[in-house]
Structure formats: C-alpha cells, structure tokens
C-alpha distance (Angstrom), angle and dihedral (degrees) to the residues before:
residue distance angle dihedral
M1 . . .
K2 3.80 . .
K3 3.79 119.5 .
K4 3.79 113.0 -116.9
I5 3.80 129.3 -131.5
G6 3.80 121.2 -162.5
I7 3.80 119.2 -149.5
L8 3.81 126.7 -162.7
T9 3.81 135.9 172.5
G10 3.81 118.2 -150.1
G11 3.79 140.2 -178.6
G12 3.78 124.1 18.3
D13 3.79 115.2 -3.6
C14 3.78 121.4 -121.3
P15 3.80 139.4 171.4
G16 3.80 110.5 -79.1
L17 3.79 100.4 45.3
N18 3.79 93.0 102.1
P19 3.83 93.8 49.7
A20 3.82 88.4 48.8
I21 3.80 91.4 52.0
R22 3.79 89.4 48.4
G23 3.80 93.4 48.6
C24 3.79 91.4 50.9
V25 3.80 93.5 47.4
Y26 3.80 93.6 48.2
A27 3.81 93.4 47.7
A28 3.81 92.8 43.9
E29 3.81 94.1 50.6
K30 3.80 89.8 47.3
R31 3.81 87.3 59.6
G32 3.81 93.9 47.0
Y33 3.83 100.7 -98.0
E34 3.78 129.8 133.8
C35 3.81 118.8 -136.3
V36 3.79 131.9 -147.9
G37 3.80 127.0 -174.6
L38 3.80 122.3 -132.0
L39 3.79 111.4 -148.1
D40 3.80 127.0 -126.8
G41 3.77 100.4 3.7
W42 3.80 120.9 -84.4
K43 3.80 88.4 -9.0
G44 3.80 86.9 72.3
L45 3.80 91.8 56.6
V46 3.81 92.2 44.7
E47 3.80 93.9 50.4
G48 3.81 101.0 27.9
L49 3.82 95.5 -116.7
T50 3.80 108.8 164.9
T51 3.79 143.4 168.9
P52 3.82 130.7 -170.3
L53 3.81 119.4 -98.5
N54 3.78 127.6 -167.0
K55 3.80 140.6 135.8
D56 3.81 93.7 -86.0
I57 3.82 92.6 52.7
T58 3.81 94.8 45.6
E59 3.82 99.5 37.2
Y60 3.81 97.8 107.5
I61 3.80 102.8 26.3
V62 3.82 91.3 94.3
M63 3.82 88.9 90.6
K64 3.81 98.0 44.0
G65 3.79 127.9 96.5
G66 3.79 125.5 -136.8
T67 3.78 121.6 29.7
M68 3.79 126.6 -69.4
L69 3.82 88.3 -149.6
G70 3.79 95.7 57.0
T71 3.78 123.3 -131.0
S72 3.79 144.0 -133.3
R73 3.80 140.2 178.4
T74 3.80 92.2 -114.9
N75 3.79 113.3 151.7
P76 3.84 111.6 -161.9
F77 3.80 90.9 -163.7
K78 3.81 91.6 65.0
R79 3.83 86.4 78.8
E80 3.78 119.5 30.5
E81 3.81 93.3 -146.5
N82 3.80 89.1 61.0
V83 3.78 90.9 60.3
G84 3.80 88.1 56.0
K85 3.80 89.6 48.7
C86 3.82 90.0 53.5
L87 3.79 91.1 53.5
E88 3.80 91.0 45.1
T89 3.80 93.1 50.3
F90 3.81 91.3 47.6
K91 3.80 89.3 55.5
K92 3.82 95.5 40.1
L93 3.81 92.2 53.4
G94 3.79 90.2 49.0
L95 3.79 93.0 -123.9
H96 3.77 120.1 178.5
A97 3.80 91.7 -167.8
L98 3.78 143.4 -8.0
V99 3.80 126.0 -133.1
A100 3.81 111.1 -155.9
M101 3.80 116.6 -164.7
G102 3.78 115.6 -164.3
G103 3.76 150.5 85.0
D104 3.79 133.1 -75.8
D105 3.81 94.8 -55.2
T106 3.81 97.4 46.5
L107 3.78 92.8 43.1
G108 3.79 90.7 43.6
V109 3.81 87.7 62.2
A110 3.80 89.6 47.3
T111 3.79 90.0 51.2
R112 3.80 92.5 53.1
L113 3.81 93.3 45.9
Y114 3.79 89.8 53.4
R115 3.81 96.2 41.3
D116 3.80 99.2 41.6
H117 3.80 102.6 28.8
K118 3.82 103.6 24.8
L119 3.80 91.6 -124.5
N120 3.81 114.9 169.2
V121 3.80 98.0 -112.8
V122 3.82 133.2 160.2
G123 3.80 124.3 -174.9
V124 3.80 134.3 -140.5
P125 3.84 115.6 -162.2
K126 3.77 115.0 -125.2
T127 3.78 128.1 165.2
M128 3.76 133.6 126.5
D129 3.84 86.3 -148.7
N130 3.84 91.7 66.8
D131 3.82 88.8 -141.9
L132 3.82 102.3 131.4
N133 3.78 118.0 115.0
V134 3.84 126.9 -124.8
T135 3.80 94.2 27.7
D136 3.79 123.3 87.8
Y137 3.80 94.3 -143.6
T138 3.78 137.7 2.0
F139 3.77 122.6 -144.6
G140 3.80 114.0 -106.0
F141 3.80 92.9 44.5
D142 3.80 97.0 86.3
T143 3.81 92.9 48.9
S144 3.80 94.3 45.7
V145 3.81 93.1 50.0
T146 3.80 90.3 46.4
H147 3.83 89.6 55.6
A148 3.80 91.3 46.4
M149 3.79 92.2 47.0
E150 3.81 90.7 53.6
A151 3.82 90.4 49.3
A152 3.81 90.5 50.2
Q153 3.79 91.4 51.9
S154 3.81 89.8 52.3
L155 3.80 90.5 51.1
I156 3.79 90.2 51.8
D157 3.81 89.4 56.0
T158 3.79 95.0 52.1
G159 3.81 93.4 38.3
N160 3.79 89.9 54.0
S161 3.80 91.8 47.8
H162 3.82 95.1 50.8
H163 3.82 97.5 30.7
R164 3.80 94.5 -120.9
I165 3.76 138.5 140.7
M166 3.81 108.5 -114.4
V167 3.80 125.7 -155.7
L168 3.80 121.2 -160.8
E169 3.80 118.7 -164.3
V170 3.79 114.8 -156.6
M171 3.79 133.2 -178.7
G172 3.78 124.3 -89.8
R173 3.79 115.8 129.8
H174 3.80 98.4 -166.9
A175 3.79 106.4 -7.3
G176 3.78 130.8 59.0
W177 3.80 99.7 -146.0
V178 3.82 94.8 111.9
A179 3.80 92.8 48.8
L180 3.81 93.2 44.1
Y181 3.80 96.0 49.1
T182 3.81 92.0 42.8
A183 3.80 91.7 51.0
I184 3.80 93.7 48.0
A185 3.81 94.1 46.0
S186 3.81 94.2 47.6
A187 3.82 98.4 43.9
A188 3.79 93.0 -116.4
D189 3.79 119.6 -177.4
F190 3.80 96.3 -135.4
V191 3.80 138.5 8.2
C192 3.82 130.1 -156.6
I193 3.81 118.7 -157.5
P194 3.83 131.7 171.7
E195 3.81 93.3 -121.6
R196 3.79 93.8 65.1
K197 3.79 129.4 49.4
I198 3.78 110.2 -117.7
D199 3.78 111.9 -112.5
T200 3.79 97.7 -144.9
A201 3.78 94.9 -170.9
E202 3.80 91.1 52.7
M203 3.80 92.1 44.7
L204 3.80 92.8 52.3
R205 3.81 92.0 44.2
K206 3.78 92.3 51.4
L207 3.81 93.9 45.9
K208 3.80 93.0 49.0
E209 3.79 89.6 49.0
S210 3.81 92.9 48.6
Y211 3.79 92.4 45.6
A212 3.80 92.3 50.0
R213 3.80 89.8 52.3
K214 3.83 100.6 45.3
R215 3.85 106.9 4.7
F216 3.79 95.4 -118.0
A217 3.80 138.2 59.5
L218 3.80 139.7 -170.7
V219 3.80 129.5 -140.5
V220 3.81 122.3 -171.6
T221 3.80 117.0 -161.0
S222 3.77 134.7 -177.8
E223 3.80 114.7 -125.0
A224 3.82 88.0 -122.0
A225 3.79 97.9 50.9
E226 3.79 112.4 116.8
L227 3.78 128.9 -141.3
P228 3.82 109.3 173.2
E229 3.80 90.2 -170.9
A230 3.80 88.9 62.7
G231 3.80 98.2 50.1
E232 3.78 142.8 -83.6
G233 3.80 119.6 -2.0
V234 3.79 126.7 -143.5
S235 3.80 96.1 -86.5
K236 3.83 96.4 90.8
R237 3.80 97.7 48.4
D238 3.80 129.1 107.5
V239 3.80 116.7 -91.6
D240 3.82 134.3 -139.0
Q241 3.82 127.8 -129.3
F242 3.80 90.5 -76.9
G243 3.81 93.4 52.2
H244 3.81 96.5 -106.0
A245 3.79 122.8 141.3
I246 3.80 112.6 -103.6
L247 3.79 103.3 -126.5
K248 3.78 101.5 -157.7
D249 3.79 105.0 108.6
R250 3.80 129.5 77.9
G251 3.77 101.6 -25.2
M252 3.76 138.4 -137.4
G253 3.79 93.1 -107.1
E254 3.78 92.4 60.1
R255 3.80 93.8 45.6
I256 3.80 93.4 48.3
S257 3.81 93.1 46.9
Q258 3.81 92.0 51.4
F259 3.79 90.5 47.2
I260 3.81 92.4 50.4
E261 3.80 93.9 48.1
K262 3.80 92.3 48.0
Q263 3.81 92.8 49.0
T264 3.81 99.0 41.0
G265 3.80 104.8 27.8
I266 3.81 88.1 -132.3
E267 3.80 117.2 131.6
T268 3.81 105.9 -106.1
R269 3.80 129.4 -172.6
F270 3.79 131.6 -174.2
A271 3.80 136.8 -152.8
V272 3.79 130.9 -167.2
I273 3.80 117.2 -151.5
G274 3.80 90.4 -170.3
H275 3.78 119.6 157.5
M276 3.80 93.2 0.4
Q277 3.81 82.9 82.9
R278 3.79 89.5 63.4
G279 3.80 97.0 51.9
G280 3.76 138.4 63.3
A281 3.77 134.4 60.9
P282 3.80 115.1 -42.5
T283 3.79 118.6 -110.0
L284 3.80 120.3 -110.5
F285 3.82 90.4 -99.8
D286 3.80 92.2 53.7
R287 3.82 93.5 44.9
M288 3.78 90.7 53.1
L289 3.80 96.4 42.5
A290 3.81 93.3 45.8
T291 3.80 92.4 48.5
R292 3.80 91.7 50.3
V293 3.81 96.7 48.2
G294 3.81 90.4 44.7
M295 3.79 90.8 53.3
K296 3.81 90.8 46.5
A297 3.81 90.1 54.9
A298 3.80 90.6 59.3
E299 3.80 89.1 47.2
L300 3.82 90.9 52.7
V301 3.81 90.5 50.6
H302 3.79 91.4 49.8
A303 3.81 90.5 50.1
G304 3.81 91.4 49.1
Q305 3.80 91.1 -119.7
F306 3.78 97.4 146.7
G307 3.79 123.7 171.5
M308 3.80 87.5 42.6
M309 3.80 134.5 116.2
S310 3.79 128.9 -148.9
A311 3.80 110.1 -119.6
L312 3.79 142.1 178.6
V313 3.80 109.6 -120.8
G314 3.78 112.5 171.6
N315 3.78 101.1 -38.1
Q316 3.79 94.9 -37.5
I317 3.79 128.4 97.4
V318 3.79 107.7 -137.5
G319 3.79 139.7 164.6
V320 3.82 117.7 -103.7
P321 3.83 130.0 178.2
L322 3.80 113.3 -88.9
E323 3.80 90.4 -136.6
K324 3.81 90.6 61.8
A325 3.79 92.0 49.6
T326 3.80 96.6 51.0
G327 3.77 137.3 50.2
E328 3.81 97.1 45.6
L329 3.78 120.6 56.6
K330 3.80 124.2 -135.5
T331 3.78 102.7 -121.3
V332 3.80 131.9 177.3
S333 3.80 104.9 -69.1
K334 3.78 127.8 -137.3
E335 3.81 90.1 -107.8
W336 3.80 87.0 70.2
F337 3.80 90.6 54.6
D338 3.81 88.2 72.3
T339 3.80 88.9 55.7
M340 3.79 89.7 49.7
E341 3.81 90.6 52.1
V342 3.78 90.5 56.4
L343 3.81 98.3 43.3
F344 3.80 102.6 34.0
C-alpha cells in the first residue's frame, strides 16, 4: 500500500501556490507516494476536508494563480481541541506526512505540531511579502511586485498628465519589501515602509522638489507604514486569529495623500492595488521557484527529514529547520536604508 502525503495551503493566497502543489505531487508520485489535498488551510486538517491530488489533476495548474486547495487564516492553536482534531484527522486519513505551504503563521503552526506533537511535517515557504527567514526569496513576491510596478507606471502617466502627486499603497503587513522593490523599479520619488519612521519634513521637501522639476511625483507606501501626523495607525484595528491587524479600513495611501495635499497645496490622489497583487498568473520566476520548493518538500518527506522547510539559498533549493524560518520575520534591513538615501 502506498504511503500518503497530505498537502495544504494556508494564510493569504499568492501566485505560485498551484505550481508548488504540482511540483510536490509530481515528485511524490515519482517516489511512489499518493497525495491528498486538505482544503482551506488548517481548517481542512481540523475538519477532515479533502480532495484528490494526482498528476492528471495538477498537470496544468502551473500557470494558474491562487490555490486549487483553497485557504484560510485558521489557527488550530486558538482552541486546544482543534489541535487534537488535527492529530486525529492525520491518523484517520492514514497520512505518512503533511506538507504545509504558507508564510510565518502557517509554518508557525507546522513548527509547533512537529515540536510539540512529533507530527511528520515539512514546510514550503510562501508569502508575497518575502518576509520569511532562511530563504532568499519566497514565491509570490516577484509576481506581486510586478503587478505593483505596472500599477505605479500607470499612475506616473496620469500624474504627469494632470500634474498631480500620486500615492500608491501596496501590500506588506509587517515588512516593506514589496513597497521598496516597487518604488525602486518604478522610479518613485519617495517610499514609506514600516521598518523606518517616515521623516515627514524630508518627504515633503523631496516631493516639492520633484514637483517643481517635472510637475508630478510618485510616492509608494506599504499598507503597514505609519504616519501619526496623518491619522490613526494600525494599533487600534481588529486582529485575525494570529493576532495581526486586519488592514481593511481607511488605508495608509489615503491618509498620506491627504496629508501631502494639506501640507503642500498640490493636488494629490491615491490608489490601492490591494488584492489584485494576490491574483493572476505567476511570473516565470515564481513558477520555477514554486515548482522547485514543492519538489524539495517531497524529497524531504522521502528522506524522513521532518520539521524542515524547503528554501532558496543562493541558487540551490535546500532543507532548513522550520524553527529557524519562523518566529522572527525578515524585514527590510538597515543596509537597504543606504540604498533608499541614494534613490529617494
């Protein structure tokens, strides 16, 4: 009888999840395993929600965005009985191992299940925020920044035509990688990230200078950047099951644009790309990276290297301990601040 591997995708969706599922299924079947999908993240393991997975089913999902398995922000450790249900479902389904694909929250659950309950778990790093430790890049990031970059270029066109300052708000719950890369790649005039306090005097000086020179300007801001002068920060918002602020109300882009217009007298507009960053076909880079880390997950299972995560280090896909990948986010480092000083 074939050993069975369960696969789930948790947390926010992003382009690359389907290629990762496909890579894992192909590599697992090559080694004689059977795969089963768990629906809607950890909810699927709690409630025993499954769907078949094989090469025929996953053959053409490499080019599709989102996740065919569905996802949720369910945290089994919010209720102790749900942890027991996860262990029960694992046993009931006859799983040999579980491959969890997700970011810090999803893989944090995987880490605890392995550490505290000795569950055979392997992780696959996924986050469009690129904020997981011990891996150089996560799939989803390249596609999301590509979408944001295209949006920024469109804003430059209309800002130039109407002689306005334009503000683009991009995703990035705790880390500013998406905002930073988008700003650099689209020749923005200023960037706001959560890792660095916004110098309002410098921002206004730079925008006035840019506007005087070319009669338009572009600001890129992370959704999690904070500007107390422009209104409430994220600290008073509702939180999800992992304790993160739910960023769905009046956003940073709107607050910054109103602040800029009030302080400069220059007409300022904002745009929020939002969940469009999460959808769409993955770029070539993300298809390749996702396929490789998905295949590595099956290899780690076959080798019995549980409690590990597949990671991109240099140009190699290697196994790293889950505990090192989770718990502390990879945020924009001070070395990048020097780059920001030059470009912005």
